[in-house]
Backbone bond lengths (Angstrom), bond angles and torsions (degrees), N, CA, C in turn:
res aa  C-N    CA-C-N  psi(-1)  N-CA   C-N-CA  omega(-1)  CA-C   N-CA-C  phi
1 X - - - 1.433 - - 1.524 108.96 -
2 X 1.306 117.87 126.83 1.456 121.12 -178.26 1.523 110.30 -85.03
3 X 1.327 114.00 151.70 1.459 119.06 177.75 1.521 108.64 -83.63
4 X 1.288 115.74 131.56 1.455 121.61 176.26 1.524 107.05 -107.10
5 X 1.326 115.65 121.87 1.453 119.53 -178.81 1.518 110.14 -85.16
6 X 1.296 114.56 140.90 1.457 119.44 178.14 1.523 109.50 -72.33
7 X 1.307 116.25 163.98 1.459 120.88 178.47 1.530 110.04 -60.43
8 X 1.314 117.01 -37.23 1.475 121.06 179.80 1.516 111.04 -66.36
9 X 1.337 117.61 -40.80 1.458 120.96 178.39 1.530 110.55 -64.11
10 X 1.322 116.25 -41.14 1.473 120.15 178.32 1.522 110.42 -64.63
11 X 1.337 116.36 -39.48 1.463 120.18 178.52 1.527 110.65 -64.09
12 X 1.306 117.30 -42.73 1.472 121.32 178.26 1.519 111.28 -61.51
13 X 1.319 116.75 -43.30 1.460 120.67 178.50 1.524 110.50 -62.57
14 X 1.313 116.70 -40.96 1.459 121.40 -179.81 1.526 111.32 -65.21
15 X 1.324 117.10 -40.85 1.466 120.70 177.66 1.524 110.26 -65.69
16 X 1.320 117.14 -43.01 1.466 120.55 178.34 1.528 110.36 -60.45
17 X 1.319 117.04 -41.81 1.475 120.94 177.64 1.524 110.99 -63.41
18 X 1.332 116.55 -40.38 1.460 121.27 179.34 1.526 110.61 -63.37
19 X 1.319 117.03 -46.17 1.461 121.03 179.59 1.520 110.19 -60.25
20 X 1.316 117.34 -46.91 1.459 121.16 -179.83 1.527 111.08 -64.08
21 X 1.313 117.57 -42.59 1.463 121.36 178.65 1.523 111.02 -64.61
22 X 1.326 117.06 -39.79 1.465 120.86 178.83 1.525 110.74 -63.11
23 X 1.319 116.01 -41.98 1.469 120.55 178.71 1.530 110.04 -63.00
24 X 1.310 116.70 -49.05 1.473 120.71 -178.88 1.521 111.92 -61.02
25 X 1.327 116.82 -45.27 1.462 120.99 -178.64 1.531 110.56 -64.25
26 X 1.328 116.35 -41.56 1.457 119.88 -179.02 1.524 110.76 -65.28
27 X 1.320 116.96 -44.97 1.469 120.59 178.71 1.522 110.27 -62.07
28 X 1.319 117.17 -41.60 1.466 121.21 178.89 1.531 110.74 -59.87
29 X 1.316 116.40 -41.18 1.472 120.56 -176.47 1.526 113.35 -81.18
30 X 1.349 116.89 -38.53 1.462 120.44 -171.41 1.528 114.81 -109.99
31 X 1.310 117.96 -15.23 1.456 120.65 178.43 1.523 115.09 82.60
32 X 1.321 117.37 4.07 1.471 121.04 176.26 1.522 108.74 -150.24
33 X 1.320 115.28 169.37 1.468 120.87 -175.34 1.531 112.17 -70.87
34 X 1.327 116.37 149.09 1.463 120.42 176.81 1.524 111.39 -78.39
35 X 1.310 115.57 160.86 1.463 120.74 174.14 1.529 109.23 -79.15
36 X 1.311 115.83 167.24 1.464 120.14 175.93 1.524 110.62 -58.36
37 X 1.323 116.16 -40.82 1.456 121.20 -179.65 1.527 111.11 -62.36
38 X 1.316 116.98 -41.03 1.470 120.59 -179.97 1.526 111.55 -67.17
39 X 1.325 117.17 -40.31 1.465 120.19 176.96 1.524 109.65 -65.65
40 X 1.330 116.39 -44.40 1.465 120.99 -179.62 1.522 110.97 -58.87
41 X 1.324 116.94 -43.55 1.467 121.03 -179.81 1.529 111.19 -65.78
42 X 1.313 116.58 -39.48 1.466 120.50 -178.89 1.529 112.04 -66.31
43 X 1.332 116.82 -32.04 1.466 120.96 -175.48 1.531 113.24 -107.05
44 X 1.331 117.15 1.15 1.472 121.63 179.48 1.526 111.96 57.93
45 X 1.337 115.36 45.27 1.458 121.77 177.87 1.529 108.31 -132.76
46 X 1.323 117.26 168.84 1.464 121.05 179.61 1.526 110.69 -79.60
47 X 1.331 114.73 162.69 1.467 119.62 177.04 1.530 110.82 -63.35
48 X 1.320 117.11 -35.60 1.461 121.20 177.39 1.522 110.66 -61.76
49 X 1.324 116.12 -41.96 1.468 120.53 177.99 1.522 110.10 -66.28
50 X 1.335 117.42 -38.10 1.470 120.31 176.35 1.517 109.48 -58.09
51 X 1.326 118.08 -46.62 1.470 120.94 179.35 1.523 111.74 -57.67
52 X 1.322 116.02 -42.56 1.461 120.75 179.18 1.538 110.70 -60.58
53 X 1.323 115.76 -43.80 1.466 119.07 -178.81 1.523 112.40 -74.57
54 X 1.313 118.43 -30.11 1.464 120.10 173.35 1.525 110.02 -63.73
55 X 1.336 116.89 -41.77 1.469 120.69 175.57 1.522 110.71 -59.27
56 X 1.330 116.33 -44.74 1.466 121.19 179.82 1.519 111.35 -62.94
57 X 1.328 116.64 -47.66 1.470 120.58 -179.34 1.527 111.71 -64.35
58 X 1.322 116.83 -36.77 1.460 119.99 177.31 1.528 110.65 -67.13
59 X 1.323 116.87 -43.08 1.473 120.89 179.06 1.527 111.42 -61.77
60 X 1.329 116.44 -33.88 1.468 120.91 178.88 1.527 113.20 -82.41
61 X 1.329 116.95 -4.54 1.457 121.21 178.46 1.528 113.62 81.51
62 X 1.314 117.28 14.72 1.464 121.25 -179.36 1.523 112.38 -79.68
63 X 1.330 116.27 -28.86 1.452 121.99 178.68 1.519 108.98 -137.22
64 X 1.334 115.11 162.05 1.456 121.00 173.86 1.517 106.63 -130.78
65 X 1.322 116.00 122.33 1.455 120.45 -179.58 1.524 109.75 -98.31
66 X 1.316 114.61 144.87 1.471 120.81 174.66 1.522 107.23 -123.31
67 X 1.321 117.18 148.81 1.470 119.96 179.48 1.524 110.46 -62.12
68 X 1.333 115.31 144.99 1.471 120.42 176.98 1.515 108.78 -69.83
69 X 1.292 115.40 148.54 1.474 119.15 -179.68 1.493 110.77 -106.57
């Protein structure tokens, strides 16, 4: 039996992909990580939602965050 993903699960995956792609593209262009505001603008989501997805991506091992200096 195959797993069928709900529309909400697909939307979450798409947002996570957008956040990760925005981070990669920004680093490629600028040489450093984007701000929450820049990620939010790139993905058309709020900064709070960006934080949620950064937590998710970090938990999945897709990104590694370091404290700001």
